[in-house]
C-alpha positions in Angstrom: -6.4 32.1 13.4 -5.8 33.5 9.9 -7.1 36.8 8.4 -9.5 37.3 5.9 -6.5 38.8 3.9 -4.5 35.5 5.1 -6.4 33.4 3.7 -6.6 34.9 0.1 -3.2 35.5 0.1 -2.7 31.6 0.9 -4.9 30.7 -2.2 -3.3 32.8 -4.1 0.0 31.6 -3.7 -1.4 28.0 -4.0 -1.7 28.4 -7.3 0.0 29.0 -10.5 3.1 32.0 -10.3 3.1 34.4 -13.4 6.3 33.6 -15.0 7.5 37.9 -14.8 10.8 38.8 -13.6 8.9 40.1 -10.3 6.1 37.8 -9.4 5.4 39.0 -6.2 4.4 42.6 -6.7 1.7 41.6 -9.0 0.4 39.6 -6.5 0.4 42.4 -4.1 -0.6 44.6 -6.3 -4.0 42.1 -7.0 -4.1 42.1 -3.1 -4.1 45.7 -2.6 -0.6 45.5 -0.1 3.2 46.1 -0.1 5.4 43.4 -1.9 7.0 43.4 1.4 3.8 43.0 3.7 2.7 39.6 1.0 6.3 38.7 1.8 6.5 39.0 5.6 3.1 36.7 5.5 4.8 34.2 3.3 7.8 34.2 6.1 5.6 34.2 8.7 3.1 31.3 7.5 7.0 29.1 7.1 8.4 30.4 9.8 4.9 29.4 12.0 4.2 26.1 10.3 1.5 27.1 8.2 3.5 26.6 5.4 5.8 23.7 4.5 7.9 24.4 1.6 6.9 27.1 -1.3 8.0 25.1 -4.7 7.9 24.5 -8.1 5.8 21.6 -9.3 6.6 19.8 -12.5 4.2 17.7 -14.9 6.2 14.7 -14.3 5.4 13.0 -17.5 6.3 15.8 -19.3 9.7 15.9 -18.0 9.8 11.6 -19.1 8.7 10.0 -15.6 5.5 8.3 -17.8 4.6 5.4 -15.6 3.7 5.4 -12.2 3.1 2.6 -8.7 1.3 3.2 -5.7 3.1 0.5 -3.5 0.6 -1.1 -0.7 2.7 -1.9 2.7 1.3 -4.4 5.6 4.2 -2.8 8.1 3.8 -3.9 11.8 1.8 -0.8 13.8 5.2 -0.8 15.6 7.2 0.2 12.9 5.5 2.2 10.7 7.0 5.5 11.6 9.9 4.4 11.0 8.9 2.7 7.8 7.4 5.5 6.6 9.5 8.1 7.2 12.8 5.5 5.7 10.4 5.1 2.5 9.5 8.6 2.3 13.5 9.3 2.0 13.4 7.8 -1.8 13.5 10.9 -4.1 11.4 8.6 -6.8 7.9 9.2 -3.6 6.5 12.0 -4.1 3.6 10.5 -1.2 4.2 8.2 1.9 0.8 8.0 3.5 -0.3 5.7 7.0 -3.5 4.3 6.3 -5.9 2.7 8.6 -6.4 -1.1 7.8 -9.5 -2.0 6.1 -11.8 -5.2 6.8 -10.2 -7.4 3.7 -7.1 -4.9 2.9 -3.2 -5.6 5.6 -2.1 -3.0 3.9 -1.6 0.7 5.9 1.4 2.1 4.4 0.9 4.1 1.0 3.6 4.7 -1.0 3.9 6.1 -4.9 6.5 5.7 -6.5 7.8 7.6 -9.9 10.0 6.1 -12.5 11.0 6.4 -16.3 9.5 2.6 -17.0 7.6 0.4 -15.2 11.0 -2.1 -14.6 12.2 1.5 -12.7 9.6 1.7 -11.1 9.8 -1.8 -9.8 13.9 -2.1 -8.7 12.2 1.1 -6.0 10.1 -0.9 -5.0 12.6 -3.6 -4.5 15.1 -1.5 -2.8 11.7 0.0 -0.7 11.7 -3.6 0.9 14.8 -4.4 0.8 16.0 -1.4 2.9 12.8 -1.3 5.6 12.2 -5.0 5.9 9.1 -5.5 4.8 8.1 -7.9 2.5 4.4 -7.8 2.2 3.4 -5.3 0.5 1.8 -4.8 -3.4 2.1 -2.7 -6.2 -1.1 -1.3 -8.2 0.2 0.4 -11.8 -2.0 3.6 -13.0 -3.2 2.5 -16.3 -5.1 6.3 -16.9 -5.5 9.1 -15.1 -7.9 11.4 -15.2 -7.2 14.2 -13.1 -4.1 16.0 -11.9 -4.2 18.9 -9.3 -2.8 20.7 -6.7 -4.8 21.2 -3.4 -6.5 24.5 -3.8 -7.3 26.3 -0.7 
């Protein structure tokens, strides 16, 4: 169970970290704790699987990846883990999820693929199809972005 302080720390570090020489010192000061305490809690979250990673997040459109496609796949249930892990191994794939099939929608694996061009995205879909053996898929290109933000805790 997370303490009130832990919940506050998680909320704070899930937001943008200041671009300064010692960002954790300032965050610790804001929390009213020592920098060593803050870093210790972050290490604890990582060690115990509460936090998967601590990383920078780039705006993919600003760095040249202006196209994306949600590829949806109809994967036999017995192969879902293998196919999902293979898809997730592609650097062009930012998200890969299993979902229950809907009544009139047989697709159960979803992968978000990013590229500089639509052609790049489609090549990645083709490469994934070859690597996984999944032939039954559809591609859904984004036409407009209304919101994109990190999860807030």
